[in-house]
C-alpha positions as CSV (number, residue, x, y, z in Angstrom):
1,X,9.3,39.5,-65.7
2,X,8.3,39.7,-69.4
3,X,5.1,40.4,-71.2
4,X,3.0,38.1,-69.0
5,X,3.7,40.0,-65.8
6,X,3.5,43.4,-67.5
7,X,0.0,42.5,-68.7
8,X,-1.0,41.3,-65.2
9,X,0.3,44.5,-63.6
10,X,-1.8,46.6,-66.0
11,X,-4.8,44.6,-65.0
12,X,-4.0,45.1,-61.3
13,X,-3.6,48.8,-61.8
14,X,-7.4,49.0,-62.1
15,X,-7.7,47.4,-58.7
16,X,-5.1,49.2,-56.5
17,X,-3.2,52.5,-56.4
18,X,0.5,52.2,-57.0
19,X,2.5,54.2,-54.4
20,X,5.4,53.8,-52.0
21,X,6.0,54.6,-48.4
22,X,8.6,54.0,-45.6
23,X,8.5,52.7,-42.0
24,X,8.1,55.3,-39.3
25,X,7.1,55.3,-35.6
26,X,4.9,57.9,-34.0
27,X,1.9,58.2,-31.7
28,X,-1.8,57.6,-32.4
29,X,-3.4,55.5,-35.1
30,X,-4.5,57.6,-38.0
31,X,-7.3,56.8,-40.4
32,X,-6.3,54.4,-43.1
33,X,-6.2,55.7,-46.7
34,X,-8.6,53.9,-49.0
35,X,-6.6,52.8,-52.0
36,X,-8.7,50.1,-53.8
37,X,-11.7,50.0,-56.0
38,X,-13.6,47.9,-53.4
39,X,-17.3,48.4,-53.0
40,X,-18.1,51.7,-51.2
41,X,-21.9,51.2,-51.0
42,X,-23.3,51.9,-47.5
43,X,-22.3,49.0,-45.2
44,X,-23.9,47.9,-41.9
45,X,-22.5,49.8,-38.9
46,X,-22.6,47.0,-36.4
47,X,-23.1,48.3,-32.8
48,X,-22.1,45.9,-30.0
49,X,-21.0,42.5,-31.3
50,X,-20.5,39.4,-29.1
51,X,-17.2,37.7,-29.6
52,X,-18.7,34.5,-28.3
53,X,-21.6,34.4,-30.9
54,X,-21.2,33.1,-34.4
55,X,-20.1,35.4,-37.2
56,X,-23.1,34.3,-39.4
57,X,-25.7,35.1,-36.7
58,X,-24.3,38.6,-36.4
59,X,-24.1,39.3,-40.2
60,X,-20.3,39.3,-40.1
61,X,-19.9,37.5,-43.4
62,X,-19.1,38.1,-47.1
63,X,-22.7,38.8,-48.0
64,X,-23.8,41.3,-45.3
65,X,-20.3,42.7,-44.7
66,X,-20.9,43.3,-41.0
67,X,-17.9,44.2,-38.8
68,X,-16.9,43.4,-35.3
69,X,-16.0,40.4,-33.1
70,X,-17.4,36.9,-33.5
71,X,-16.4,33.2,-33.4
72,X,-16.4,30.7,-36.1
73,X,-15.0,27.1,-35.9
74,X,-13.6,27.9,-32.4
75,X,-11.6,30.9,-33.7
76,X,-12.4,34.4,-32.5
77,X,-12.2,36.9,-35.4
78,X,-12.3,40.7,-35.3
79,X,-13.3,41.9,-38.7
80,X,-13.1,45.2,-40.4
81,X,-13.5,46.4,-44.0
82,X,-10.8,48.2,-46.0
83,X,-10.3,51.7,-44.5
84,X,-11.4,50.5,-41.1
85,X,-9.4,49.6,-38.0
86,X,-9.1,46.1,-36.4
87,X,-8.8,46.3,-32.6
88,X,-7.4,43.1,-31.0
89,X,-6.4,42.6,-27.4
90,X,-2.9,43.9,-27.8
91,X,-2.9,46.0,-31.0
92,X,-5.0,48.1,-33.4
93,X,-4.2,47.8,-37.1
94,X,-5.2,49.5,-40.3
95,X,-4.1,49.1,-43.9
96,X,-2.7,52.3,-45.3
97,X,-2.3,51.1,-48.9
98,X,-1.7,48.1,-51.1
99,X,0.8,48.1,-54.0
100,X,2.3,45.6,-56.4
101,X,5.6,45.2,-58.1
102,X,7.4,42.8,-60.4
103,X,10.6,43.1,-58.4
104,X,12.0,44.3,-55.0
105,X,15.3,45.9,-54.3
106,X,17.3,47.0,-51.3
107,X,20.7,46.6,-49.6
108,X,22.3,46.3,-53.0
109,X,20.1,43.5,-54.2
110,X,17.3,43.1,-56.7
111,X,15.0,40.1,-56.4
112,X,12.1,38.8,-58.5
113,X,9.2,36.8,-57.1
114,X,9.0,33.0,-57.4
115,X,5.5,33.3,-58.6
116,X,4.3,36.4,-60.5
117,X,4.4,39.5,-58.4
118,X,5.2,41.0,-54.9
119,X,2.1,42.4,-53.2
120,X,3.0,45.0,-50.6
121,X,0.6,45.8,-47.8
122,X,1.5,48.9,-45.8
123,X,0.3,48.9,-42.2
124,X,-0.1,51.1,-39.2
125,X,0.0,49.1,-36.0
126,X,-0.6,50.6,-32.6
127,X,0.4,49.1,-29.3
128,X,-2.6,49.1,-27.0
129,X,-0.7,47.8,-24.0
130,X,1.4,49.3,-21.3
131,X,4.7,47.7,-22.1
132,X,6.8,47.7,-25.3
133,X,6.0,45.0,-27.8
134,X,7.7,43.7,-30.9
135,X,6.0,43.2,-34.3
136,X,7.5,40.0,-35.7
137,X,8.1,38.6,-39.1
138,X,5.3,36.3,-40.1
139,X,2.6,37.9,-38.0
140,X,0.2,38.4,-40.9
141,X,-1.3,36.3,-43.8
142,X,-3.1,37.0,-47.0
143,X,-6.1,35.0,-48.2
144,X,-7.3,35.2,-51.8
145,X,-10.1,32.8,-52.7
146,X,-9.0,29.4,-51.4
147,X,-5.3,30.3,-51.3
148,X,-3.4,31.4,-48.2
149,X,-0.1,33.2,-48.4
150,X,2.4,33.6,-45.7
151,X,4.8,36.6,-45.7
152,X,7.9,36.5,-47.9
153,X,9.9,36.8,-44.8
154,X,13.3,36.1,-46.5
155,X,12.8,39.1,-48.7
156,X,11.5,41.2,-45.8
157,X,14.5,40.4,-43.7
158,X,17.3,40.9,-46.3
159,X,16.0,43.1,-49.1
160,X,12.8,45.1,-48.5
161,X,13.8,48.3,-46.8
162,X,10.4,49.3,-45.5
163,X,9.5,46.0,-43.7
164,X,7.5,46.8,-40.6
165,X,9.4,44.2,-38.5
166,X,12.6,46.0,-39.2
167,X,11.3,49.5,-38.6
168,X,12.7,50.5,-35.2
169,X,13.6,46.9,-34.8
170,X,9.9,46.1,-34.9
171,X,9.5,47.5,-31.4
172,X,6.4,49.5,-30.6
173,X,6.2,51.5,-27.3
174,X,3.0,51.8,-25.2
175,X,0.4,53.8,-27.2
176,X,2.8,54.3,-30.1
177,X,2.3,53.3,-33.7
178,X,4.6,51.5,-36.1
179,X,4.3,51.9,-39.8
180,X,5.8,49.7,-42.5
181,X,5.2,46.9,-45.0
182,X,4.5,43.2,-45.2
183,X,5.3,41.4,-48.5
184,X,3.6,38.5,-50.2
185,X,4.7,36.6,-53.3
186,X,1.5,35.8,-55.2
187,X,0.2,34.5,-58.5
188,X,-1.3,36.4,-61.3
189,X,-4.6,34.5,-61.0
190,X,-4.9,35.6,-57.4
191,X,-4.0,39.2,-57.7
192,X,-6.5,39.5,-60.5
193,X,-9.3,38.6,-58.0
194,X,-7.8,40.5,-55.0
195,X,-10.8,43.0,-54.9
196,X,-13.3,40.2,-55.1
197,X,-12.1,37.7,-52.5
198,X,-9.0,39.2,-50.8
199,X,-8.7,39.1,-47.0
200,X,-5.8,40.3,-44.8
201,X,-5.2,38.5,-41.5
202,X,-3.2,39.8,-38.5
203,X,-2.4,38.2,-35.1
204,X,-1.7,39.8,-31.7
205,X,1.8,40.6,-30.6
206,X,3.6,37.3,-30.0
207,X,1.4,35.4,-32.4
208,X,2.4,33.8,-35.7
209,X,0.3,33.4,-38.8
210,X,-0.9,30.0,-39.7
211,X,-3.2,28.9,-42.5
212,X,-4.8,26.3,-40.2
213,X,-7.3,28.6,-38.6
214,X,-8.8,26.0,-36.2
215,X,-10.0,25.9,-32.6
216,X,-7.2,27.2,-30.3
217,X,-5.7,29.5,-32.9
218,X,-6.4,32.5,-30.7
219,X,-7.8,35.8,-31.7
220,X,-7.3,36.8,-35.3
221,X,-7.9,40.1,-37.1
222,X,-9.3,40.2,-40.6
223,X,-9.6,43.1,-43.0
224,X,-11.7,42.5,-46.1
225,X,-9.9,43.9,-49.2
226,X,-13.1,43.5,-51.3
227,X,-15.2,45.9,-49.2
228,X,-14.4,49.5,-48.2
229,X,-15.5,51.7,-45.4
230,X,-17.5,54.7,-46.4
231,X,-15.9,57.0,-43.8
């Protein structure tokens, strides 16, 4: 990618830990590994939250950093901080780690991003239901500042070997956990502010990410990448 991306990757190294992992299926949802330099000051431990009340009234915002369920603009959010678990109606999800790369390779191909870098988010997703479910391509989204990024599904399908939607065919049995990656093609400017404004969004099984989070969008999970759980 040249000196420009090399410099950007050095800057990002101060934000996230560079490591790799594969896709595996097991039972139980383990604790997520904290891998960013997000704030680790004591955060509010929200008790019971009301999904029908506003996020702001319950302190579930970027200032108070509360967690739990709330509604904003007709959309029901379930919010956690990095290192925590989002529990939606059909699944529970945690981020294991976040990594970055200037290229991706697999199945005999090497590809470079259209923008500046590939951001890889490694997830553990547990099926909370009683029937098998499938984790689909495009079920997550990345928000950084005012920019929203859909998954690089073309790369996930054909190149990236650890894509969560290809691990075990994306199928998760009742109570089981699927582990793997989702991939985003992002700009240098955005990954430099990942730990200041980054948010990761995830939909229930059968849902599809959309940047138009408006009334009727259904339940959406959000994990703040700029605030970490203290354990």
